[in-house]
Structure formats: structure tokens, C-alpha cells
C-alpha positions in Angstrom: -44.9 -10.0 -16.9 -43.6 -10.3 -13.4 -40.3 -8.8 -12.4 -37.9 -10.9 -10.4 -34.7 -9.4 -8.9 -31.6 -11.6 -9.2 -28.0 -11.0 -8.2 -25.0 -12.8 -9.4 -21.8 -10.9 -8.7 -21.1 -8.5 -10.2 -24.5 -8.1 -12.0 -27.8 -7.4 -10.4 -30.9 -7.0 -12.6 -34.7 -7.4 -12.7 -35.8 -10.3 -15.0 -39.2 -10.4 -16.5 -41.0 -13.7 -16.1 -44.4 -14.9 -17.3 -46.1 -18.2 -18.3 -44.0 -19.9 -20.9 -46.7 -19.9 -23.6 -47.3 -16.2 -23.2 -43.6 -15.4 -23.6 -43.2 -17.7 -26.7 -46.3 -16.2 -28.3 -45.2 -12.6 -27.5 -41.8 -13.1 -29.0 -43.3 -14.6 -32.2 -46.2 -12.1 -32.6 -44.6 -8.9 -31.4 -41.0 -9.3 -32.4 -41.1 -12.0 -35.1 -38.4 -13.9 -33.0 -38.3 -17.6 -33.2 -36.0 -20.2 -31.4 -32.6 -20.7 -33.1 -30.8 -22.5 -30.3 -31.7 -24.2 -27.0 -29.8 -26.2 -24.4 -30.4 -27.8 -21.0 -28.9 -26.1 -18.0 -27.4 -27.9 -15.1 -30.3 -26.8 -12.9 -32.8 -28.6 -15.2 -34.2 -25.5 -17.0 -33.8 -24.7 -20.7 -31.8 -21.7 -22.0 -33.0 -20.6 -25.5 -32.1 -17.9 -28.0 -34.9 -16.5 -30.0 -34.0 -14.3 -33.0 -35.4 -12.3 -35.8 -33.2 -13.1 -38.8 -34.4 -10.1 -40.7 -33.6 -7.3 -38.3 -31.1 -9.1 -36.0 -33.0 -8.7 -32.8 -32.7 -11.5 -30.2 -34.0 -12.5 -26.8 -32.3 -15.0 -24.4 -34.8 -16.8 -22.1 -34.6 -19.4 -19.4 -37.7 -21.6 -18.9 -39.1 -24.7 -17.3 -42.4 -26.4 -18.0 -44.5 -23.5 -16.7 -42.5 -20.2 -16.5 -40.1 -18.3 -18.8 -37.8 -15.5 -17.8 -36.2 -13.0 -20.2 -32.4 -12.9 -19.4 -31.2 -10.6 -22.1 -32.3 -8.8 -25.3 -30.3 -7.2 -28.1 -30.5 -5.5 -31.4 -27.9 -6.7 -33.8 -25.5 -9.6 -34.1 -21.9 -8.8 -33.4 -20.2 -12.0 -34.4 -20.9 -15.0 -36.6 -20.0 -18.3 -35.0 -19.0 -20.8 -37.7 -19.6 -24.5 -37.4 -16.7 -26.9 -37.5 -18.8 -29.3 -39.4 
């Protein structure tokens, strides 16, 4: 994966980016994480949350038609968001 430095006050961090298919396959094969939510961003990319429902791990990615970048990873869920439906 390629590292990309990004800064948005007050946070600066290196994001890992790779071809979209490589990221999706890696999340599924190495971490058993699969998409549980996605939404379109104002910039035209997609933000998605991949999660492993067994161990609680998750990865947040942003991607376009070619490249995906890992925005955040975590280990366990902290809250449950209940639907109003």
C-alpha cells in the first residue's frame, strides 16, 4: 500500500492507499471484514465501513473507481446505533 500524508486541522496522519480491488480483497481475506455501510461523499468518492461481526474489528475506507484509502481502523464497537424504523 502507498502512504499518503493528509492534514485537516487538528489531525495529521498518513493514510494507506492501494487499488480498490486489492483493499477489498485484503479486508475480506485477512480480516474477514465486509461492507456494512457506505455513502457518497460531497467530493464524489464513497465512504464505507467494513466490519467483522464476530470479533468487532472495523475499517473505514474512502474510495473512487480505482483507489481506496484506509481512513481508520478499530477493534471493538463502542456504541450501538438503533434505527428509528
